[in-house]
Phi, psi and omega in degrees: 000153181291145183291158174301312184294332172295320173302314183292330184272343183271164176222079185288149185260113180295123180255120176299131183261130172300139175301157171304138184289153171241091178293336186290146176264004170301131176305142189307314192294344182254357183294310179295310175310317180299313178304309183300304184305309184295315183294316185288327176293312178300319178294314180299318180292317181296311174303325176291317174298332185250018186294333182286335177275121177088001184301316177301316188296316190271356192295323182267003184249309183288143174255158177289145173259089187272335181265135184303331186286331182290323173290319177298325179294316178296317178290315180303314177299315182302316176294322177297322178298315181293324176296324177295321177291324183290307183284345183273359182063035174275160173251188185297322177299316176301306186292330169295318175294314180296322177297316179301321179280328182273334188263339182296322183301323176294317180289328179294322180300309183294324180287323191275326188234357181241006180074013180276133189297138175315320181297325178289322176297309187290334174291318173298316179296318177302315176301308176300318181286313185298320181288351174259315187292310183305308177299318186294318183293338183274341181259343183217139181283159178297141168298153176312320183300323184260021176243113186295333176277002181298144183281168179289336174294335184269326187217145183272158177052045193297320185292329176287320179296332178273001183278110178309319180298323180291320183292325176288318179296314180291327171299313183295320180299312180297322175294324176298314181292319172302312183303315183296310179296315182295311182294324178298322182293319181300318184279355187230269193267341192287316185305313178295326178298315181294322179293325175290315195255350186240093181283142178080020179295134189274320193204135185253350188300333180303320182278314180292328179265002183296150174232142181314304178305319182293325178289325180291308179313318177293352183247019186291313179296320173303321176298320179294317174297324175291322177292331180285325184267332183250303190287311182297314182294329177291318181290326180278353184297131179271141178307149179230196185294331182295320182291330178290324175295327179291320178295333185269356188282131178236120181296329186288326185250356177293153173276174181298315179296326186280324178290326176296317180301315189291323183280333183271314185230033177268066185238155178292166179305319181299314187289321183294323174300313179296320179299309178301315184290323182292324177295320175302310184293318181296318175300313182296317178296323181291306189290316179296309183298308184294312185288317181287325172298313178291317185288325188267319192272128178294133171087004181272125174287158172301321174299330181289312181293319177298319181295316180296322176286335173294325179298314180291325178299314183300318180298315182301323178292315184292322180296316175303311181299320178292317176295327172301312174302315177302318185277359183271067180227155179289152177093349181255117181292148183270000000 
């Protein structure tokens, strides 16, 4: 990201970015309800079609949802996830990446410590991602960041965004961060924590036998999703009116309130985009992982679900911080 003193010296010109297209003919007031209903129906249909795959794996893990609030919580959070994407101006690729990153920790738990086959995990992720991406892509066009033909007037750093090597490097970097955080937890506090708060845990060998290279490779797809959701949109963000205010800020003449505002939220559009998206990923990872783990897995205590979710929220935070550091280089336009 550009240094504060560089921002003060620069005078970026805010370029209005065209809003995301809405190709659907559905009235605007009905689009979000249509999205929620379509996504939930698609998810239910896909899980029904694939119900025979992995049924034996999950039989001894999943618990029955007998309480009305459990069903309401799952459906409510599903609608909230879609609402975050809809009103956050995300496109289908954004929401697919967010879904991948926030839904994977629960399935990773089942595969690593409950003997659920990897094919079951990947099939579950495919259903979750598809049931959000497909309805979203029908109601909203892709953003300029995810369109290789987008002009320089629509998105910044077009050549960097289209560079395959940059995508590969940042994907590996994000995968490495996830790998280090999860592997570090495996080697320190996590095994004992699982024994105390996860009744009926089947196997801890996934933690004790893990090797850092293997754990990191297992997160390569997550790394790609992280760079797609965090790094690329931030790098492609165009300066706005907020950036112009930052360029005009004068510490000698500013009021006390203006100085506080500048120090708290005096960041470029790129930095603000990355901060907001990192916060969204942290929230989605924590809520989805904690809620689904506690409600779905038999024998999990609230503290156990919260601790497992906190580990993934921490990993997401570190990924965002690393991407912030990577983007803070000379030669990248703001």
